[in-house]
N, C-alpha and C positions, 0 to 999 in steps of 0.2 A: 504493500499500500504506499502510495506516495504521501509526502507531507507538504506543508506550506513552503518550507524552504527549498525542497527538492522541486516543487513546481516552479518557483521563482528561478531556480538554477537552470531548468530546461529552458526558460524564456531567455536567460542569458546566453546559453549555449547556441540557441537558435539564432540570436542576433550576431553572434561571432561567426557562425557558418555563413550568414547572409552578407557579411562584410569581408571580403577577401584581404582587404588591407590591414586587418588585425592579425598579428602574429604573436602567439603566446606559446613559448617553448621553454625547454631548460636553458637554452642558449640566447634566445631573442624575446624581448618584450617590446612590441610596437603597436601603439594605439594612436592613430593619426588624429589630429585635431578636429576634423570634421565629424568624427564618430565618438570622440572622447566623452562628451557630455552624456550622451545616451548610454554608452557603455557603463559609466560609473553610476548612473541612475539605476540601471538593472543590477549592477554589482552590489550596490548598496541595498537594493531591495532584497537580495538573497540574505545579506547579513541581518538586516532588520527582521525578516521573516523567521530567521533562525532563533534570534533572541526572544522574539514575541511568542514563538511556539514552545521553546524549551524552558523559558524562564518567566512565566507570568507572575509568579509569587515575588521574585526578585525584583522585577519592574515595579510591582506595587509597593514593596518596601522602600525601594530607592525613591519613588515619587513622594511617599510619606515624609522620608527624611528631607528630601529637597524642599518640600513645602514648608516644613518647620524651620529649616536652616535659612531659607530665603526670608521668612518672616523675622527671625531673630536678627538676620543681617541688616534688614531694612530698619529695624527698631534701633540698632546700635549705631547705624549710619546717621539716623535722625538725632539720636541722643547726643552724639559727639560731634555732629555736623561734618561728617567725613566725606571725602570724595570717593573712596572705594575701600572695600575690604577684599584682600587678595589671599588666595590659597595656592598651593602647587597647581600647576596646569592640569594634570589629570584629575585632581580633586575638584577643581573649579568646573570642569566638564561634567563630572559625575553629579555634583550637587545641582547643577542647573540644567543640564541635558543628559541625564543618565544613559538613554539609548545610544546617544552619539559616542559616549565613552566605552560602553560595553561592546559595541560592534567593532571597535578597533582591534580587539583580540582576534577577529576573524579575517583581518586583511591578508596577512601572509598565508594562512591555511587555505583560503579560498583561491588565491592564485596558484598555490601548490595543487589544488584540485583541478584547476583548469589546465595546468601543465601535465597532469597525469602522474605526477610523482607520489601522490597519495590517493586513496580511494575514498568514497563517501563515508564509510564507517570510521576510517581514521580522522577524517575532517570533523565528524560529529564528536569524536572522543576528544580531540584537541580543543574543539570549541567549547565543549562542556566544561573541561577543566580549566581552560583559560578565563572563561567568563566568570565562573564561580569564584576563582582566586581574585580576579579584579574586583568583583562586587565585595567580597569579604574584607579586602584591604581597604577599599574606598569607603564602604559603609562604616567601618570601625573609625577611620580617621575623620570622616564627616560628622559622625555623632559626637566625637570628642570636641570638634570645633563648635558644634551647637551648644554643648555644655559650657565652653569657654565664653561664647557670646552671651548666654544667658546669665552667667555670673557677672559679666561686665555690666549688664543692664541692671541686675539686682544690686550691685555696688553703687548705683546712681553715679556712674562715671561721668566726669565733666571735661576731662583733658586726656589726650593720648600722647604718648612719647615712644620713640623708637630709637634704636642704636645702630649706627652705620659702622660695621666692622672695618678694621684696617685690611688692606689688600694683603693676601698671603704672598710671601716671597719664596721662591724655589731656587735650589741650586742647579748646577749643570746637569745633574742626573734626575731632575724633575722631582726631588725630595724637598720637603719643607725645611726652610732654614729655622733655626732656633732664635727667636727674637724676644727681647724684653722691652715692652712699650706699654704706655697707658691704655686702658680701655677708654674709648671715646665716651663723652658724657651724653646722656639721652637728650634728644631734641623733640620739641613738640612737632606733631606731624598730623596730617589729614588723610593719611593712608595707613590702614591697619593690615598688617601682613602676617600670615602664618608660614611664609617661606622661610627656609633655613639659612639663607645666605650662601656662602661658598660650600658646596657639597664636599669638595675634596680639600682636606687640610684646613679646616676653619681655624682662624687665629685664636678666637674665643667662643665659648658657648655663652650666648647672651639671651635675654628674654625675647620672645617674639614681639612683645609689646608691654608697655607699662601704662597704667591708667591712674589718674587721680580720682579717688572715691569720695565723693561728697558725703556719702553715708558714714565713712569712717574718718574722713578728713586726713587721709594718708594716701600713700602710693601703694599700688598692687601690681605685681609683675606676673606674667604668664609665660610658661614655656610648655610646648608639646613636642615630643620626640627630641632626644638628645643627638641623634644622628651619629656622631662619631667624636672621639676625644679631641680637645683643642690642642693646637701646636704652639701657641705663644705663652709666655709668662707675663702676667700682669704686674706692672710696677705700682699700681695704685688700688689694689684690692683693700677693702674696708675691713679694718681690724675688729670693729664691733660686731661683725657677722661671725658665725661659727663655720669653720672650714675643715674639710676632710682631705687627706692626701689622696690624690687620684690614683697613685700607684696600686693602692689596695682596692680601687674600684674598677680597674680596667676591665676585669673579666665581666663585670656587671654591665659595663657600657654597652658591649656588643649585644647582650641580651635585651637591653632596653631601647635599641636603636629605632625600632618601628612601633614601639609601644606609644600609643597616642595619649597616655595619661598626663594630667596637668600637674606641673610643679608650679606652686604658688609661693610668692614671697611678699611680705608686707613690710613697709619702712616709711620713715619720716622724710628721707631725702632721695632724690632721683639717683644720685651717684652710688648710694648705698645698694641699689637694686640692679646696677648695670652689668654686673658680672655674675654668671652662674658657675662657670668653670673655666680655669685655664689649664696649662699643661700639668701643673703641680697640685692643684687644689680644686675642690668643688664646694659650693656653698650649701649649707644645711637648709632645706626648704622649711617654710612655716607650715605648709600643708600640701599633701598630695591627694588629688582627685583621680582615682583609677577607674577606667571603664572596663567592664567585662560583659561578654555575651554568654548566652546559655552554654555554648560548646566549650567556653574557657574553663568552666568549673570542673570538667573532666579532662583538661589538658595536662598531661604530665610535666609540660615545660613551665606551667604557671609558677612553681616554687622557685625555679631558677630565674624566670623572667621578673619576678617581684622581689628578689633577694636584695636588689639595689635599694629598694624603697625601705626595707628593714634596716639596712646599713645606715641610710640617710636619717632615719628616725625623726620624721617631721614634728616640729613642736606641737602643732594643733591636731595631729593625728592624720590617719589616712581614711579617706571616704571612697568606698567602692560603689560606683553608680552603675545601674543596669536598666535596660529598657523593659525587661521582662522579670517575672518573679523568680527569686532564687530557687533552685531545685530543692525539693523536700529533703533529700539526704544531706545537703549542705546545711540547711537550716537546723537539722536535727544534730549534726555533728559539731557545728560551730555557731551557736546562736549569736545574733548581732548584739554588740555591746552598746548600751546607751551612751550617748556623748556626754561626758562629765563636764560641768562648767568649767571654763579655763581657769577661773579664779581659785578653784579647789585643786588644781594640779600642782604638784610639787615641782621645783626646778629639776631639770633632767638629771643633773648629777646626783640629786638626793632621791629621785624617784624609785620606787620598786618596779618590778616587771610589769605589774598590773596597773601601775599608776602612770607610766610613761605616756608622753603625748602621742606616741605612735599607735595607740589603740585603733583597731579597725572598725569602722562603722559602715553598714550597708544601707543603700538607698535604692528602692526600685522607683524610678521616676518617669519612665515612659518619655513622653514629650511634654510633660507638665512642669513648667519652670518653678512653680510654687513648691514643688517637692524638693527643691534644692535649698529650701529655707534653713534646714538644720546646719548647712555649711555656712550660711549668712550669720546665723545666731552664733556659732563658734567664733567667726571673725569679730563680731561685734562684741562678744564677751572678752575676747583677747584684747581688743582695742581699749575696752573700759579698764581692764587690769593694768595695761601699760600706762593709761592716763593717771591712774591712781599712784603708780610708781613715780611718775614724773612730779606729782604734787608733793610726795613725801620726800 
C-alpha cells in the first residue's frame, strides 16, 4: 500500500522523467534554472508529506511549544522594549516554523533515494531517526528558553544587559592561546540572545543575558548550556563571589554541554555577574532550574549529567521543572522536598546535608507561568534576607 509521501515521491519522479535536462546521479547533480522552482516545490512536498504522515503528534507538540514560546517572546519584547530575541538558527526555525526545521533532516536522504544509493525502506529509517532526534533536541532547548523568558517576565525586568566577549586568539596550529585579560563590562542592549558566542575555544563563559529586576531591585543573570570550557583567564573576577577550580569540574563540563538547564545568578552590580567561568574557575550559581522530560527519569545518564549541579551546590537550591507529571515510581522513591524559606537556611559551610541550599524541588508546570511562582518566592525571600544583612 502506498503512503502520502510515496505518492508525492512518484510525482517528483514523473517530473524528473519528463525533464531530460535534469540529471541526478552519484557523479552529477544538474537542475537547470528553468525547472528548479518546480523541482524543489515537488521535492519539498515529499519531505512535508513524510513529516505530516509519520509525526502528527510531534508536529502538534511543536506547535504548542511554538505558540507558548512566541507569546512569552512577545511579552518580554514589550516589557523590555526590545528589538528582537535571538536563539540559535535551528532553534529559531523550530520555534517559529517547526515543519521547515524538521524536513531539513530529509534533504540528503531524499537526494540519495533519487540517486538510487538507498532504497525507500532505508530512506524511511533514516528519516524517522533523524527527525525524532531533531525534535527531541529542539523541543528540550525550546522549552528551557520558554522557562527563561517566563522568569524574566515574572522578575518584572526593566533593563537588559549583554556581554560582548573578546575575540579568541589562535596560534599557528589553530590552537587557542592562553591569554589573561579583563572580562568586558555588561552593556545595556535591545537584543536578547540565547546564542553562545564563539563555539570553538570561547574566551570566557558569560551569561546569555542579565536583567535588572524591578521586583528584586537587583540584577539577575541567566545562562543555558555551558557548551565547552573557557580558554582565557579573567583578571577581574569578583572576589565576593564563590569560585570552584574548573580542573575538578572538567569531566562534568562535557556532560552538561547540551543540557538546557538554567544557571541563575543574583547580584547588586553588573560586573559581579559578568563572568560565569574562565579557564581556572567557575562561579557558584545562586540557583539552578533543571528541565526534565518523562524519558529522562529512566535515563541511566542522568546521574552523570547532573553531577555538575551537585558539585556546584547552588545557594538557593535546584528546581526540576517538567511539562508532565513525574512518574509514580519516582514520586514514591524520592518525594519532593518543600522549599524551606531562605531565612531558615544555615550558611553553606555550617549546613548539614539536609539543610544545604542545594535541596531539590520538583515543579510540574506545563505551560502555566504561575506554577513557577515557588522559584520567585525563593528569590524574593533570599532578597529580603540579603537586605536584612545589609541593614545590620
